[in-house]
N, CA, C and O atoms as CSV, one atom per row, in Angstrom:
chain,resi,resn,atom,element,x,y,z
A,1,MET,N,N,139.377,130.673,55.336
A,1,MET,CA,C,138.313,130.105,54.542
A,1,MET,C,C,137.578,129.035,55.355
A,1,MET,O,O,138.149,128.402,56.243
A,2,HIS,N,N,136.323,128.855,55.031
A,2,HIS,CA,C,135.549,127.828,55.725
A,2,HIS,C,C,134.836,126.934,54.715
A,2,HIS,O,O,134.733,127.262,53.533
A,3,PHE,N,N,134.353,125.808,55.202
A,3,PHE,CA,C,133.631,124.837,54.385
A,3,PHE,C,C,132.373,124.443,55.131
A,3,PHE,O,O,132.424,124.167,56.329
A,4,ASN,N,N,131.241,124.414,54.439
A,4,ASN,CA,C,129.969,124.005,55.037
A,4,ASN,C,C,129.695,122.539,54.742
A,4,ASN,O,O,129.780,122.100,53.595
A,5,ILE,N,N,129.367,121.789,55.786
A,5,ILE,CA,C,128.895,120.418,55.609
A,5,ILE,C,C,127.409,120.437,55.924
A,5,ILE,O,O,126.998,120.679,57.058
A,6,LYS,N,N,126.620,120.179,54.904
A,6,LYS,CA,C,125.176,120.171,55.101
A,6,LYS,C,C,124.674,118.783,55.467
A,6,LYS,O,O,123.707,118.637,56.215
A,7,GLU,N,N,125.335,117.772,54.936
A,7,GLU,CA,C,124.876,116.414,55.200
A,7,GLU,C,C,126.067,115.455,55.177
A,7,GLU,O,O,126.840,115.438,54.219
A,8,PHE,N,N,126.206,114.665,56.230
A,8,PHE,CA,C,127.245,113.644,56.326
A,8,PHE,C,C,126.596,112.457,57.013
A,8,PHE,O,O,126.336,112.494,58.215
A,9,CYS,N,N,126.338,111.416,56.259
A,9,CYS,CA,C,125.567,110.292,56.791
A,9,CYS,C,C,126.297,108.971,56.624
A,9,CYS,O,O,126.986,108.740,55.631
A,10,VAL,N,N,126.130,108.121,57.606
A,10,VAL,CA,C,126.603,106.739,57.544
A,10,VAL,C,C,125.375,105.867,57.777
A,10,VAL,O,O,124.589,106.127,58.688
A,11,SER,N,N,125.213,104.843,56.963
A,11,SER,CA,C,124.030,103.993,57.092
A,11,SER,C,C,123.960,103.376,58.489
A,11,SER,O,O,124.979,103.132,59.135
A,12,GLN,N,N,122.751,103.139,58.924
A,12,GLN,CA,C,122.510,102.609,60.270
A,12,GLN,C,C,123.317,101.334,60.523
A,12,GLN,O,O,123.878,101.166,61.605
A,13,LYS,N,N,123.382,100.441,59.544
A,13,LYS,CA,C,124.073,99.169,59.756
A,13,LYS,C,C,125.595,99.326,59.832
A,13,LYS,O,O,126.281,98.426,60.317
A,14,MET,N,N,126.134,100.461,59.356
A,14,MET,CA,C,127.581,100.687,59.396
A,14,MET,C,C,128.011,101.515,60.609
A,14,MET,O,O,129.206,101.644,60.878
A,15,ARG,N,N,127.056,102.070,61.333
A,15,ARG,CA,C,127.400,102.874,62.513
A,15,ARG,C,C,128.038,101.994,63.573
A,15,ARG,O,O,127.631,100.852,63.782
A,16,GLY,N,N,129.037,102.541,64.232
A,16,GLY,CA,C,129.743,101.802,65.267
A,16,GLY,C,C,130.919,101.000,64.739
A,16,GLY,O,O,131.628,100.356,65.512
A,17,THR,N,N,131.135,101.034,63.424
A,17,THR,CA,C,132.252,100.287,62.836
A,17,THR,C,C,133.513,101.129,62.700
A,17,THR,O,O,134.590,100.605,62.416
A,18,GLY,N,N,133.376,102.449,62.906
A,18,GLY,CA,C,134.524,103.341,62.758
A,18,GLY,C,C,134.620,103.995,61.390
A,18,GLY,O,O,135.480,104.849,61.176
A,19,ILE,N,N,133.751,103.609,60.457
A,19,ILE,CA,C,133.821,104.157,59.103
A,19,ILE,C,C,133.521,105.657,59.087
A,19,ILE,O,O,134.132,106.397,58.316
A,20,GLY,N,N,132.602,106.108,59.915
A,20,GLY,CA,C,132.290,107.539,59.976
A,20,GLY,C,C,133.496,108.343,60.434
A,20,GLY,O,O,133.788,109.398,59.871
A,21,SER,N,N,134.195,107.857,61.443
A,21,SER,CA,C,135.400,108.538,61.936
A,21,SER,C,C,136.488,108.568,60.872
A,21,SER,O,O,137.150,109.588,60.677
A,22,ILE,N,N,136.666,107.452,60.192
A,22,ILE,CA,C,137.696,107.379,59.144
A,22,ILE,C,C,137.383,108.367,58.021
A,22,ILE,O,O,138.262,109.107,57.578
A,23,LEU,N,N,136.140,108.376,57.565
A,23,LEU,CA,C,135.747,109.288,56.489
A,23,LEU,C,C,135.888,110.746,56.902
A,23,LEU,O,O,136.406,111.560,56.138
A,24,LEU,N,N,135.430,111.079,58.101
A,24,LEU,CA,C,135.500,112.455,58.571
A,24,LEU,C,C,136.951,112.912,58.723
A,24,LEU,O,O,137.290,114.029,58.330
A,25,GLU,N,N,137.798,112.075,59.281
A,25,GLU,CA,C,139.211,112.430,59.443
A,25,GLU,C,C,139.890,112.647,58.096
A,25,GLU,O,O,140.674,113.584,57.948
A,26,GLU,N,N,139.605,111.806,57.122
A,26,GLU,CA,C,140.182,111.975,55.782
A,26,GLU,C,C,139.657,113.246,55.116
A,26,GLU,O,O,140.407,113.974,54.467
A,27,PHE,N,N,138.382,113.499,55.283
A,27,PHE,CA,C,137.760,114.699,54.737
A,27,PHE,C,C,138.413,115.950,55.326
A,27,PHE,O,O,138.763,116.876,54.595
A,28,GLU,N,N,138.576,115.972,56.655
A,28,GLU,CA,C,139.218,117.110,57.322
A,28,GLU,C,C,140.657,117.281,56.845
A,28,GLU,O,O,141.106,118.407,56.628
A,29,LYS,N,N,141.376,116.190,56.681
A,29,LYS,CA,C,142.766,116.242,56.211
A,29,LYS,C,C,142.838,116.901,54.832
A,29,LYS,O,O,143.679,117.766,54.587
A,30,ARG,N,N,141.960,116.487,53.956
A,30,ARG,CA,C,141.960,117.058,52.601
A,30,ARG,C,C,141.572,118.527,52.597
A,30,ARG,O,O,142.119,119.309,51.820
A,31,LEU,N,N,140.638,118.908,53.451
A,31,LEU,CA,C,140.269,120.320,53.545
A,31,LEU,C,C,141.443,121.154,54.054
A,31,LEU,O,O,141.698,122.242,53.539
A,32,ARG,N,N,142.156,120.652,55.062
A,32,ARG,CA,C,143.339,121.369,55.568
A,32,ARG,C,C,144.365,121.563,54.456
A,32,ARG,O,O,144.949,122.637,54.318
A,33,GLU,N,N,144.578,120.504,53.658
A,33,GLU,CA,C,145.535,120.580,52.550
A,33,GLU,C,C,145.119,121.628,51.520
A,33,GLU,O,O,145.969,122.180,50.822
A,34,MET,N,N,143.832,121.902,51.422
A,34,MET,CA,C,143.319,122.909,50.489
A,34,MET,C,C,143.315,124.307,51.110
A,34,MET,O,O,142.910,125.270,50.459
A,35,GLY,N,N,143.760,124.424,52.357
A,35,GLY,CA,C,143.802,125.726,53.020
A,35,GLY,C,C,142.541,126.108,53.741
A,35,GLY,O,O,142.394,127.259,54.154
A,36,ILE,N,N,141.616,125.172,53.907
A,36,ILE,CA,C,140.373,125.440,54.638
A,36,ILE,C,C,140.686,125.374,56.129
A,36,ILE,O,O,141.275,124.402,56.603
A,37,GLY,N,N,140.289,126.413,56.870
A,37,GLY,CA,C,140.608,126.475,58.284
A,37,GLY,C,C,139.453,126.173,59.219
A,37,GLY,O,O,139.666,125.854,60.388
A,38,ASP,N,N,138.229,126.271,58.712
A,38,ASP,CA,C,137.049,126.072,59.556
A,38,ASP,C,C,136.013,125.233,58.821
A,38,ASP,O,O,135.876,125.311,57.600
A,39,ILE,N,N,135.288,124.429,59.593
A,39,ILE,CA,C,134.180,123.646,59.055
A,39,ILE,C,C,132.927,124.047,59.817
A,39,ILE,O,O,132.910,124.055,61.048
A,40,TYR,N,N,131.884,124.378,59.077
A,40,TYR,CA,C,130.570,124.633,59.659
A,40,TYR,C,C,129.694,123.440,59.324
A,40,TYR,O,O,129.459,123.141,58.153
A,41,LEU,N,N,129.214,122.762,60.351
A,41,LEU,CA,C,128.460,121.526,60.190
A,41,LEU,C,C,127.019,121.727,60.621
A,41,LEU,O,O,126.757,122.262,61.698
A,42,PHE,N,N,126.093,121.304,59.791
A,42,PHE,CA,C,124.671,121.332,60.115
A,42,PHE,C,C,124.200,119.892,60.243
A,42,PHE,O,O,124.351,119.103,59.310
A,43,THR,N,N,123.626,119.541,61.399
A,43,THR,CA,C,123.200,118.163,61.636
A,43,THR,C,C,121.984,118.142,62.549
A,43,THR,O,O,121.630,119.150,63.160
A,44,THR,N,N,121.354,116.984,62.630
A,44,THR,CA,C,120.218,116.845,63.535
A,44,THR,C,C,120.725,116.805,64.975
A,44,THR,O,O,121.848,116.377,65.243
A,45,ARG,N,N,119.887,117.253,65.882
A,45,ARG,CA,C,120.279,117.279,67.286
A,45,ARG,C,C,119.775,116.030,67.984
A,45,ARG,O,O,118.632,115.973,68.438
A,46,THR,N,N,120.638,115.037,68.062
A,46,THR,CA,C,120.371,113.843,68.854
A,46,THR,C,C,121.612,113.590,69.697
A,46,THR,O,O,122.692,114.088,69.379
A,47,LEU,N,N,121.466,112.828,70.758
A,47,LEU,CA,C,122.626,112.525,71.596
A,47,LEU,C,C,123.695,111.792,70.799
A,47,LEU,O,O,124.890,112.020,70.987
A,48,GLN,N,N,123.256,110.910,69.909
A,48,GLN,CA,C,124.215,110.127,69.126
A,48,GLN,C,C,125.016,111.021,68.180
A,48,GLN,O,O,126.245,110.948,68.164
A,49,THR,N,N,124.342,111.865,67.389
A,49,THR,CA,C,125.077,112.687,66.430
A,49,THR,C,C,125.874,113.784,67.124
A,49,THR,O,O,127.041,114.003,66.799
A,50,GLU,N,N,125.261,114.466,68.064
A,50,GLU,CA,C,125.970,115.546,68.752
A,50,GLU,C,C,127.187,114.999,69.494
A,50,GLU,O,O,128.257,115.608,69.471
A,51,GLY,N,N,127.022,113.853,70.152
A,51,GLY,CA,C,128.142,113.230,70.866
A,51,GLY,C,C,129.265,112.816,69.926
A,51,GLY,O,O,130.441,112.989,70.247
A,52,PHE,N,N,128.906,112.267,68.762
A,52,PHE,CA,C,129.915,111.864,67.779
A,52,PHE,C,C,130.770,113.054,67.382
A,52,PHE,O,O,131.998,112.978,67.419
A,53,TYR,N,N,130.130,114.157,67.003
A,53,TYR,CA,C,130.886,115.320,66.544
A,53,TYR,C,C,131.645,115.999,67.679
A,53,TYR,O,O,132.741,116.515,67.460
A,54,GLN,N,N,131.089,116.010,68.878
A,54,GLN,CA,C,131.818,116.581,70.020
A,54,GLN,C,C,133.087,115.788,70.299
A,54,GLN,O,O,134.123,116.376,70.611
A,55,ARG,N,N,133.026,114.474,70.194
A,55,ARG,CA,C,134.229,113.658,70.388
A,55,ARG,C,C,135.281,113.940,69.319
A,55,ARG,O,O,136.466,113.681,69.529
A,56,LYS,N,N,134.856,114.464,68.189
A,56,LYS,CA,C,135.775,114.803,67.098
A,56,LYS,C,C,136.253,116.250,67.184
A,56,LYS,O,O,136.970,116.717,66.299
A,57,GLY,N,N,135.866,116.965,68.241
A,57,GLY,CA,C,136.340,118.330,68.444
A,57,GLY,C,C,135.393,119.424,68.000
A,57,GLY,O,O,135.730,120.604,68.100
A,58,TYR,N,N,134.220,119.063,67.513
A,58,TYR,CA,C,133.238,120.065,67.097
A,58,TYR,C,C,132.516,120.602,68.325
A,58,TYR,O,O,132.313,119.876,69.298
A,59,VAL,N,N,132.132,121.866,68.278
A,59,VAL,CA,C,131.402,122.479,69.385
A,59,VAL,C,C,130.079,123.038,68.869
A,59,VAL,O,O,129.984,123.472,67.721
A,60,THR,N,N,129.072,123.023,69.718
A,60,THR,CA,C,127.770,123.571,69.367
A,60,THR,C,C,127.846,125.089,69.404
A,60,THR,O,O,128.350,125.673,70.363
A,61,ASN,N,N,127.347,125.713,68.366
A,61,ASN,CA,C,127.333,127.169,68.279
A,61,ASN,C,C,125.978,127.659,68.760
A,61,ASN,O,O,124.970,127.483,68.076
A,62,ALA,N,N,125.952,128.267,69.927
A,62,ALA,CA,C,124.690,128.709,70.533
A,62,ALA,C,C,124.094,129.913,69.812
A,62,ALA,O,O,122.937,130.256,70.055
A,63,GLU,N,N,124.848,130.558,68.936
A,63,GLU,CA,C,124.359,131.749,68.254
A,63,GLU,C,C,123.617,131.440,66.957
A,63,GLU,O,O,122.986,132.328,66.384
A,64,ILE,N,N,123.681,130.214,66.491
A,64,ILE,CA,C,123.050,129.846,65.232
A,64,ILE,C,C,121.755,129.092,65.501
A,64,ILE,O,O,121.724,128.159,66.303
A,65,ILE,N,N,120.703,129.499,64.832
A,65,ILE,CA,C,119.438,128.771,64.908
A,65,ILE,C,C,118.976,128.458,63.476
A,65,ILE,O,O,119.338,129.154,62.527
A,66,ARG,N,N,118.197,127.434,63.349
A,66,ARG,CA,C,117.590,127.109,62.062
A,66,ARG,C,C,116.116,127.436,62.158
A,66,ARG,O,O,115.446,127.070,63.124
A,67,MET,N,N,115.622,128.120,61.158
A,67,MET,CA,C,114.219,128.485,61.154
A,67,MET,C,C,113.561,127.911,59.903
A,67,MET,O,O,114.141,127.934,58.818
A,68,ASP,N,N,112.353,127.401,60.068
A,68,ASP,CA,C,111.587,126.817,58.977
A,68,ASP,C,C,110.212,127.457,58.904
A,68,ASP,O,O,109.684,127.978,59.887
A,69,LYS,N,N,109.657,127.399,57.708
A,69,LYS,CA,C,108.278,127.877,57.538
A,69,LYS,C,C,107.651,127.120,56.377
A,69,LYS,O,O,108.182,127.123,55.267
A,70,ASN,N,N,106.530,126.477,56.633
A,70,ASN,CA,C,105.751,125.849,55.573
A,70,ASN,C,C,104.803,126.897,54.998
A,70,ASN,O,O,104.110,127.591,55.742
A,71,ILE,N,N,104.775,127.008,53.676
A,71,ILE,CA,C,103.864,128.007,53.076
A,71,ILE,C,C,102.958,127.344,52.063
A,71,ILE,O,O,102.124,128.011,51.451
């Protein structure tokens, strides 16, 4: 089973305090306890966000793209 994370945000003033890591680790722990084996995360592509998730073991999936269209 997998779980999709569409949005996971920490306010700008709280970044760098470790709260994001604590929340994410607890979230992952609870998902594991529920039998979830994979997390699919959608986030903005910046060095800060991508680096944060890579340090937590997440990898960029080169096969997935996001497409938008204004109509």
